[in-house]
KOLVEX-188029 format. One record per residue: residue in one letter; z, x, y of N, C-alpha, C, CB in turn. Coordinates in Angstrom, 2 decimals, decimal comma. Glycine has a CB too. Layout:
// KOLVEX-188029
REC   code       npz       npx       npy      capz      capx      capy       cpz       cpx       cpy      cbpz      cbpx      cbpy
REC      A         Z         X         Y         Z         X         Y         Z         X         Y         Z         X         Y
...
This chain:
// KOLVEX-188029
REC   code       npz       npx       npy      capz      capx      capy       cpz       cpx       cpy      cbpz      cbpx      cbpy
REC      X     83,27    117,07     63,62     82,68    118,20     64,32     82,82    119,47     63,51     83,31    118,36     65,69
REC      X     84,04    119,75     63,03     84,25    120,96     62,24     83,54    120,88     60,90     85,74    121,20     62,03
REC      X     83,49    119,67     60,30     82,81    119,51     59,01     81,32    119,80     59,16     83,03    118,09     58,46
REC      X     80,71    119,34     60,25     79,29    119,61     60,50     79,02    121,10     60,64     78,82    118,87     61,75
REC      X     79,89    121,77     61,36     79,74    123,23     61,54     79,90    123,94     60,21     80,77    123,77     62,55
REC      X     80,89    123,52     59,41     81,12    124,12     58,10     79,90    123,91     57,20     82,37    123,52     57,44
REC      X     79,28    122,74     57,27     78,10    122,46     56,44     76,93    123,36     56,86     77,69    120,96     56,55
REC      X     76,75    123,59     58,17     75,69    124,48     58,64     75,91    125,90     58,14     75,60    124,46     60,16
REC      X     77,15    126,35     58,15     77,47    127,70     57,68     77,19    127,81     56,19     78,93    128,06     57,98
REC      X     77,61    126,81     55,42     77,37    126,83     53,97     75,88    126,80     53,67     78,08    125,63     53,28
REC      X     75,13    125,97     54,40     73,68    125,88     54,19     73,01    127,21     54,54     73,09    124,74     55,04
REC      X     73,39    127,81     55,65     72,80    129,09     56,05     73,14    130,19     55,04     73,29    129,49     57,44
REC      X     74,37    130,20     54,56     74,77    131,20     53,57     73,97    131,02     52,28     76,28    131,10     53,27
REC      X     73,78    129,78     51,86     72,99    129,51     50,66     71,55    129,97     50,82     73,01    128,03     50,33
REC      X     70,97    129,72     51,98     69,59    130,16     52,24     69,51    131,68     52,24     69,09    129,61     53,59
REC      X     70,49    132,33     52,83     70,48    133,81     52,86     70,60    134,37     51,45     71,63    134,34     53,73
REC      X     71,43    133,76     50,62     71,57    134,22     49,24     70,27    134,03     48,46     72,72    133,48     48,53
REC      X     69,58    132,92     48,70     68,31    132,67     48,02     67,27    133,72     48,41     67,79    131,26     48,34
REC      X     67,21    134,06     49,68     66,27    135,08     50,15     66,62    136,43     49,55     66,26    135,17     51,69
REC      X     67,91    136,79     49,56     68,34    138,07     49,00     68,02    138,15     47,52     69,84    138,27     49,23
REC      X     68,20    137,04     46,81     67,89    137,01     45,39     66,40    137,21     45,15     68,36    135,70     44,77
REC      X     65,57    136,58     45,98     64,12    136,72     45,84     63,68    138,16     46,11     63,38    135,76     46,79
REC      X     64,29    138,78     47,11     63,94    140,17     47,42     64,36    141,09     46,29     64,61    140,61     48,74
REC      X     65,56    140,87     45,76     66,06    141,72     44,68     65,23    141,60     43,42     67,51    141,38     44,37
REC      X     64,67    140,41     43,18     63,90    140,22     41,96     62,42    140,58     42,11     64,02    138,80     41,51
REC      X     61,99    140,90     43,34     60,59    141,28     43,56     60,33    142,64     42,93     60,25    141,32     45,08
REC      X     59,14    142,84     42,36     58,84    144,14     41,76     58,79    145,22     42,83     57,51    144,08     41,00
REC      X     59,17    146,43     42,44     59,19    147,55     43,37     57,82    147,83     43,95     59,72    148,79     42,69
REC      X     56,78    147,45     43,24     55,41    147,71     43,71     54,89    146,63     44,64     54,48    147,87     42,54
REC      X     55,73    145,64     44,99     55,27    144,56     45,86     54,80    145,14     47,19     56,41    143,51     46,10
REC      X     53,73    144,59     47,70     53,13    145,10     48,94     54,04    144,83     50,12     51,75    144,48     49,17
REC      X     54,19    145,81     50,96     54,93    145,68     52,20     53,90    145,70     53,32     56,01    146,82     52,37
REC      X     53,96    144,73     54,23     52,99    144,73     55,31     53,05    146,04     56,08     53,22    143,55     56,25
REC      X     51,88    146,55     56,40     51,85    147,82     57,14     51,79    147,54     58,63     50,65    148,69     56,70
REC      X     52,28    148,47     59,40     52,23    148,40     60,84     51,03    149,21     61,29     53,56    148,92     61,50
REC      X     50,00    148,52     61,76     48,77    149,21     62,12     48,99    150,28     63,18     47,75    148,21     62,63
REC      X     49,97    150,09     64,04     50,15    151,07     65,11     50,78    152,36     64,61     51,00    150,48     66,20
REC      X     51,16    152,44     63,35     51,69    153,70     62,82     50,68    154,37     61,91     53,01    153,46     62,07
REC      X     49,44    153,93     61,94     48,40    154,54     61,11     48,08    155,94     61,64     47,13    153,67     61,09
REC      X     47,30    156,68     60,86     46,94    158,04     61,29     46,13    158,00     62,59     46,14    158,76     60,18
REC      X     45,34    156,94     62,79     44,57    156,82     64,03     45,52    156,68     65,22     43,60    155,62     63,95
REC      X     46,57    155,87     65,06     47,52    155,67     66,16     48,27    156,96     66,47     48,51    154,56     65,81
REC      X     48,41    157,82     65,48     49,12    159,08     65,69     48,25    160,12     66,40     49,59    159,64     64,35
REC      X     46,98    159,85     66,55     46,08    160,80     67,20     46,48    161,02     68,66     44,63    160,30     67,12
REC      X     46,68    162,28     69,06     47,04    162,55     70,46     45,99    162,02     71,44     47,23    164,05     70,66
REC      X     44,76    161,96     71,03     43,68    161,48     71,90     43,93    160,06     72,38     42,35    161,57     71,18
REC      X     44,54    159,25     71,53     44,78    157,85     71,87     45,81    157,70     72,99     45,24    157,09     70,63
REC      X     46,63    158,70     73,18     47,77    158,58     74,07     47,65    159,38     75,37     49,00    159,00     73,36
REC      X     46,47    159,84     75,69     46,28    160,61     76,93     44,94    160,22     77,55     46,34    162,14     76,67
REC      X     44,73    160,67     78,75     43,48    160,39     79,44     42,35    161,21     78,81     43,61    160,70     80,94
REC      X     41,23    160,55     78,58     40,04    161,23     78,06     39,53    162,24     79,08     38,93    160,22     77,69
REC      X     39,05    163,37     78,57     38,52    164,41     79,45     37,01    164,30     79,63     38,87    165,79     78,90
REC      X     36,37    163,46     78,81     34,92    163,31     78,86     34,55    161,91     78,39     34,20    164,40     78,00
REC      X     33,29    161,54     78,60     32,81    160,25     78,09     32,86    160,21     76,58     31,38    159,98     78,57
REC      X     32,61    161,35     75,93     32,66    161,41     74,46     34,08    161,11     73,98     32,19    162,80     73,95
REC      X     35,09    161,67     74,65     36,48    161,40     74,27     36,85    159,94     74,54     37,43    162,33     75,02
REC      X     36,35    159,38     75,63     36,61    157,97     75,92     36,02    157,09     74,81     36,01    157,58     77,29
REC      X     34,83    157,41     74,35     34,21    156,67     73,24     35,06    156,79     71,97     32,79    157,18     72,97
REC      X     35,63    157,98     71,75     36,51    158,17     70,59     37,78    157,34     70,73     36,86    159,66     70,43
REC      X     38,33    157,25     71,94     39,52    156,43     72,16     39,23    154,96     71,84     40,00    156,58     73,62
REC      X     38,10    154,48     72,31     37,74    153,08     72,04     37,59    152,87     70,53     36,42    152,70     72,77
REC      X     36,94    153,81     69,84     36,77    153,70     68,39     38,12    153,72     67,68     35,89    154,84     67,87
REC      X     39,05    154,57     68,12     40,39    154,62     67,51     41,15    153,32     67,75     41,20    155,81     68,08
REC      X     41,03    152,76     68,96     41,69    151,49     69,25     41,19    150,41     68,30     41,45    151,07     70,72
REC      X     39,87    150,36     68,09     39,30    149,36     67,19     39,67    149,63     65,73     37,77    149,33     67,34
REC      X     39,94    150,88     65,39     40,38    151,21     64,03     41,81    150,75     63,77     40,26    152,72     63,78
REC      X     42,71    150,97     64,73     44,10    150,57     64,50     44,30    149,07     64,66     45,01    151,32     65,46
REC      X     43,41    148,41     65,38     43,51    146,96     65,58     42,11    146,36     65,49     44,18    146,62     66,94
REC      X     41,61    146,18     64,27     40,27    145,60     64,10     40,20    144,19     64,71     39,91    145,54     62,60
REC      X     39,02    143,78     65,05     38,82    142,44     65,58     38,60    142,41     67,08     39,99    141,58     65,24
REC      X     38,77    143,55     67,72     38,53    143,61     69,15     37,06    143,81     69,45     39,35    144,73     69,78
REC      X     36,74    143,67     70,72     35,36    143,85     71,15     35,37    144,70     72,42     34,65    142,48     71,40
REC      X     34,54    145,74     72,44     34,44    146,55     73,64     33,75    145,72     74,71     33,67    147,88     73,36
REC      X     34,45    145,50     75,82     33,92    144,63     76,88     33,49    145,41     78,12     34,95    143,60     77,25
REC      X     33,86    146,66     78,20     33,37    147,54     79,26     33,50    148,97     78,75     34,17    147,33     80,61
REC      X     33,11    149,89     79,58     33,12    151,30     79,18     34,49    151,76     78,68     32,69    152,17     80,36
REC      X     35,57    151,21     79,27     36,91    151,67     78,93     37,87    150,55     78,51     37,49    152,40     80,10
REC      X     37,33    149,40     78,09     38,19    148,29     77,70     37,82    147,69     76,35     38,14    147,20     78,75
REC      X     38,86    147,24     75,65     38,70    146,49     74,40     39,45    145,18     74,59     39,24    147,30     73,14
REC      X     38,79    144,08     74,25     39,37    142,75     74,41     39,56    142,11     73,04     38,46    141,87     75,31
REC      X     40,66    141,38     72,89     40,98    140,68     71,64     41,14    139,19     71,91     42,27    141,26     70,99
REC      X     40,88    138,39     70,90     41,09    136,94     70,97     40,48    136,33     72,23     42,57    136,63     70,93
REC      X     39,19    136,61     72,44     38,45    136,06     73,59     39,11    136,37     74,93     38,31    134,57     73,43
REC      X     39,63    137,57     75,07     40,20    137,99     76,34     41,69    137,75     76,48     39,50    137,30     77,43
REC      X     42,34    137,25     75,45     43,78    136,99     75,51     44,57    138,30     75,71     44,25    136,28     74,22
REC      X     44,14    139,35     75,05     44,79    140,67     75,15     43,71    141,68     75,48     45,54    141,05     73,83
REC      X     43,96    142,54     76,47     42,98    143,54     76,89     43,66    144,90     76,95     42,34    143,17     78,27
REC      X     43,05    145,90     76,33     43,52    147,29     76,40     42,54    148,05     77,29     43,62    147,95     74,96
REC      X     43,08    148,77     78,26     42,27    149,55     79,18     42,67    151,02     79,09     42,41    149,03     80,64
REC      X     41,69    151,89     78,91     41,91    153,34     78,90     41,45    153,90     80,23     41,15    154,02     77,72
REC      X     42,11    154,96     80,69     41,74    155,60     81,95     40,37    156,25     81,81     42,80    156,66     82,37
REC      X     39,56    156,13     82,84     38,25    156,77     82,85     38,42    158,28     83,00     37,37    156,20     83,98
REC      X     37,54    159,05     82,37     37,61    160,52     82,52     37,52    160,90     84,00     36,48    161,21     81,71
REC      X     38,39    161,80     84,42     38,37    162,27     85,80     39,06    161,36     86,80     36,98    162,46     86,22
REC      X     39,49    160,17     86,37     40,16    159,26     87,30     41,51    159,83     87,70     40,32    157,85     86,67
REC      X     41,89    159,63     88,95     43,19    160,09     89,43     44,28    159,19     88,90     43,22    160,14     90,97
REC      X     45,45    159,75     88,72     46,60    158,97     88,27     46,91    157,88     89,28     47,84    159,89     88,05
REC      X     47,42    156,77     88,80     47,77    155,66     89,66     48,94    156,02     90,57     48,10    154,43     88,82
REC      X     48,92    155,46     91,75     50,04    155,64     92,67     51,12    154,60     92,39     49,56    155,54     94,13
REC      X     50,80    153,61     91,59     51,75    152,54     91,27     51,13    151,59     90,27     52,18    151,78     92,54
REC      X     51,80    150,49     90,00     51,30    149,51     89,02     50,01    148,85     89,52     52,36    148,44     88,73
REC      X     49,19    148,40     88,57     47,91    147,79     88,95     47,60    146,54     88,13     46,79    148,79     88,78
REC      X     48,63    145,81     87,75     48,42    144,63     86,92     47,81    143,49     87,75     49,76    144,17     86,28
REC      X     46,70    142,92     87,28     46,07    141,83     88,03     46,98    140,59     88,12     44,74    141,45     87,38
REC      X     46,83    139,85     89,18     47,61    138,63     89,38     47,42    137,67     88,19     47,21    137,93     90,70
REC      X     48,53    137,12     87,72     48,49    136,17     86,60     48,65    136,82     85,24     47,21    135,40     86,64
REC      X     48,73    138,14     85,20     48,87    138,89     83,95     50,21    139,63     83,95     47,70    139,89     83,76
REC      X     50,65    140,02     82,75     51,73    140,99     82,66     51,20    142,17     81,87     53,03    140,38     82,00
REC      X     51,54    143,35     82,34     50,96    144,58     81,80     52,05    145,51     81,31     50,10    145,28     82,85
REC      X     51,69    146,32     80,34     52,58    147,35     79,81     51,75    148,60     79,64     53,25    146,91     78,45
REC      X     52,38    149,70     79,94     51,68    150,98     79,98     52,30    151,90     78,95     51,74    151,62     81,41
REC      X     51,47    152,69     78,32     51,97    153,59     77,30     52,82    154,72     77,87     50,83    154,16     76,52
REC      X     52,55    155,09     79,09     53,26    156,22     79,69     54,09    155,76     80,88     52,26    157,30     80,14
REC      X     55,10    156,54     81,21     55,94    156,18     82,34     55,13    156,26     83,62     57,17    157,09     82,41
REC      X     55,64    155,64     84,65     54,97    155,57     85,96     53,57    154,96     85,86     54,87    156,96     86,57
REC      X     53,41    154,00     84,96     52,19    153,21     84,82     51,00    154,02     84,36     51,87    152,55     86,13
REC      X     51,26    155,01     83,53     50,19    155,84     82,98     49,46    155,13     81,85     50,74    157,17     82,49
REC      X     48,17    155,18     81,91     47,32    154,54     80,92     47,40    155,25     79,58     45,86    154,50     81,40
REC      X     47,03    154,53     78,50     46,40    153,22     78,42     47,35    152,09     78,82     45,88    152,99     77,02
REC      X     46,70    150,97     79,19     47,41    149,77     79,62     47,02    148,60     78,74     47,12    149,46     81,10
REC      X     48,01    147,82     78,34     47,74    146,55     77,67     48,08    145,44     78,63     48,56    146,42     76,35
REC      X     47,35    144,32     78,54     47,70    143,20     79,42     47,52    141,87     78,68     46,83    143,22     80,69
REC      X     48,43    140,96     78,98     48,44    139,61     78,42     48,72    138,62     79,55     49,51    139,48     77,29
REC      X     48,36    137,37     79,31     48,74    136,31     80,25     49,28    135,09     79,51     47,54    135,92     81,11
REC      X     49,22    135,10     78,21     49,63    133,94     77,40     51,14    133,71     77,44     49,18    134,13     75,97
REC      X     51,51    132,46     77,25     52,91    132,07     77,20     53,47    132,27     75,79     53,08    130,61     77,64
REC      X     54,78    132,32     75,75     55,57    132,37     74,52     55,46    133,72     73,83     55,14    131,27     73,58
REC      X     55,79    133,78     72,57     55,88    135,06     71,86     54,52    135,62     71,46     56,74    134,90     70,63
REC      X     54,37    136,91     71,66     53,17    137,63     71,24     53,63    138,85     70,44     52,27    138,04     72,48
REC      X     52,96    139,14     69,35     53,26    140,32     68,53     52,31    141,43     68,93     53,15    140,00     67,00
REC      X     52,83    142,48     69,53     52,00    143,58     70,02     51,32    144,35     68,89     52,85    144,53     70,83
REC      X     51,88    144,32     67,69     51,28    145,00     66,54     49,91    144,45     66,19     52,18    144,88     65,34
REC      X     49,64    143,19     66,53     48,31    142,63     66,27     47,22    143,38     67,03     48,28    141,15     66,65
REC      X     47,62    144,08     68,08     46,67    144,79     68,92     46,89    146,30     68,89     46,76    144,28     70,34
REC      X     47,68    146,77     67,92     47,95    148,20     67,80     48,88    148,73     68,87     46,67    148,96     67,86
REC      X     49,77    147,87     69,40     50,64    148,28     70,51     52,12    148,29     70,17     50,41    147,38     71,67
REC      X     52,49    148,30     68,91     53,91    148,47     68,58     54,38    149,83     69,05     54,15    148,31     67,06
REC      X     55,55    149,87     69,61     56,21    151,13     69,97     55,38    151,98     70,92     56,52    151,92     68,73
REC      X     54,72    151,35     71,88     53,88    152,09     72,84     54,19    151,75     74,29     52,42    151,80     72,57
REC      X     55,28    151,05     74,57     55,55    150,60     75,94     56,58    151,50     76,62     56,05    149,14     75,93
REC      X     56,17    152,10     77,75     57,07    152,95     78,53     57,30    152,45     79,95     56,52    154,35     78,58
REC      X     56,35    151,71     80,51     56,51    151,11     81,83     55,80    149,76     81,83     55,95    152,05     82,96
REC      X     56,21    148,87     82,74     55,70    147,50     82,74     55,49    146,99     84,16     56,65    146,57     81,98
REC      X     54,64    145,98     84,28     54,39    145,32     85,56     54,15    143,84     85,29     53,18    145,97     86,31
REC      X     54,88    142,99     85,98     54,77    141,55     85,79     54,17    140,93     87,05     56,15    140,91     85,47
REC      X     52,93    140,44     86,93     52,26    139,78     88,06     52,09    138,30     87,80     50,89    140,43     88,31
REC      X     52,96    137,74     86,95     52,95    136,29     86,69     54,04    135,64     87,53     53,16    135,99     85,16
REC      X     54,25    134,36     87,32     55,30    133,64     88,03     56,53    133,42     87,15     54,78    132,30     88,53
REC      X     56,56    134,03     85,97     57,65    133,82     85,02     58,15    135,16     84,47     57,20    132,90     83,86
REC      X     59,40    135,22     84,00     59,91    136,47     83,42     59,30    136,76     82,05     61,43    136,41     83,31
REC      X     59,29    138,04     81,70     58,78    138,49     80,41     59,88    139,28     79,72     57,48    139,36     80,58
REC      X     60,23    138,91     78,49     61,22    139,65     77,72     60,52    140,49     76,67     62,24    138,69     77,05
REC      X     61,04    141,68     76,45     60,51    142,61     75,45     61,55    142,76     74,34     60,16    143,99     76,08
REC      X     61,07    142,75     73,08     61,96    142,81     71,92     61,42    143,82     70,91     62,09    141,41     71,26
REC      X     62,33    144,39     70,12     61,90    145,36     69,10     61,40    144,63     67,85     63,05    146,32     68,74
REC      X     61,05    145,38     66,82     60,47    144,81     65,60     61,43    143,84     64,90     60,08    145,93     64,64
REC      X     62,73    143,97     65,17     63,74    143,08     64,57     64,10    141,93     65,50     64,99    143,87     64,22
REC      X     63,30    141,73     66,53     63,50    140,68     67,54     64,75    140,89     68,38     63,57    139,33     66,87
REC      X     65,23    142,11     68,46     66,38    142,41     69,30     65,89    142,66     70,72     67,19    143,65     68,76
REC      X     66,52    141,96     71,67     66,14    142,05     73,08     66,29    143,48     73,57     66,98    141,09     73,93
REC      X     65,27    143,97     74,29     65,30    145,31     74,88     65,52    145,24     76,39     64,00    146,06     74,56
REC      X     64,69    144,44     77,07     64,82    144,28     78,52     63,96    143,11     78,96     64,39    145,59     79,27
REC      X     64,16    142,67     80,20     63,36    141,60     80,79     62,72    142,12     82,07     64,24    140,33     81,08
REC      X     61,45    141,82     82,24     60,70    142,18     83,44     60,54    140,91     84,27     59,29    142,82     83,07
REC      X     61,30    140,83     85,36     61,27    139,63     86,18     60,05    139,63     87,08     62,54    139,52     87,02
REC      X     59,75    138,48     87,61     58,53    138,29     88,37     58,80    138,21     89,86     57,82    137,05     87,91
REC      X     57,88    138,64     90,69     56,99    139,73     90,34     57,81    141,01     90,33     55,79    139,83     91,34
REC      X     57,36    141,95     89,58     58,13    143,18     89,54     57,56    144,20     88,59     59,53    142,89     89,17
REC      X     57,85    145,44     88,87     57,38    146,55     88,06     58,56    147,44     87,70     56,28    147,35     88,80
REC      X     58,49    148,03     86,52     59,50    148,97     86,05     58,75    150,24     85,66     60,34    148,38     84,84
REC      X     58,99    151,33     86,39     58,23    152,56     86,16     58,65    153,28     84,88     58,39    153,48     87,33
REC      X     59,86    153,01     84,40     60,32    153,55     83,12     61,33    152,57     82,55     60,94    155,00     83,27
REC      X     61,10    152,12     81,33     61,95    151,09     80,73     63,29    151,62     80,25     61,23    150,44     79,59
REC      X     63,49    152,92     80,27     64,77    153,51     79,87     64,71    154,08     78,47     65,87    152,48     79,96
REC      X     65,60    155,01     78,21     65,61    155,71     76,93     65,81    154,77     75,74     66,70    156,76     76,94
REC      X     66,67    153,76     75,89     66,95    152,85     74,77     65,76    151,96     74,41     68,14    151,97     75,11
REC      X     64,93    151,63     75,38     63,80    150,72     75,14     62,45    151,43     75,03     63,72    149,70     76,25
REC      X     62,38    152,69     75,46     61,10    153,40     75,47     60,48    153,45     74,08     61,28    154,80     76,01
REC      X     59,22    153,05     73,99     58,45    153,06     72,73     59,13    152,27     71,62     58,24    154,48     72,28
REC      X     59,79    151,17     71,97     60,47    150,33     70,99     59,92    148,90     70,92     61,94    150,30     71,30
REC      X     59,18    148,45     71,91     58,76    147,05     71,98     57,71    146,71     70,93     58,21    146,73     73,37
REC      X     57,93    145,59     70,25     56,96    145,05     69,29     56,58    143,61     69,63     57,52    145,12     67,87
REC      X     57,47    142,92     70,32     57,22    141,53     70,70     57,45    141,37     72,20     58,14    140,56     69,90
REC      X     56,65    140,51     72,81     56,87    140,10     74,19     56,98    138,59     74,20     55,72    140,61     75,13
REC      X     57,76    138,07     75,15     57,92    136,63     75,27     57,81    136,27     76,74     59,28    136,15     74,66
REC      X     56,81    135,44     77,03     56,64    134,95     78,40     57,19    133,54     78,47     55,14    134,98     78,85
REC      X     58,14    133,35     79,36     58,76    132,04     79,54     57,88    131,19     80,43     60,18    132,18     80,14
REC      X     57,25    130,15     79,88     56,39    129,27     80,66     56,90    127,85     80,63     54,95    129,32     80,12
């Protein structure tokens, strides 16, 4: 039993050394994957607030598609990715603030602003999802789970931030987790 554990530790240490050696020998100019959600478009204040006009709403949709190419505008205020697997919804101009969460049954939703303030992202898929694929890294401030299973949120280093149990809503994820989520995991 102890020999098996010792062998696993030695094997893991050897693998870690090999990775460290490869990183150290990589040229300084080696490409580092970029995080689309930290692009200049994602930094635009327009992306993070309610549009004041139809023209601003159109700009929000265009910015969403710029930070996360591959989506398709499916309604006046929505962009859908991967055939509806992930949907981003922006508040319509002039719409009143929500009185509470509005995640459809069978989905789990995350909101950029506290108290369920739009924009809203929603998923229903099981297992791990990378929010950066949709331009949603570091944009989660409140959540709503309308599925039958818990949802865990993790940062870019896969460190657990919090779990949203079912059914349930969290109007503010807390200072430690606010704008930190990069991965979600739905237990199915």
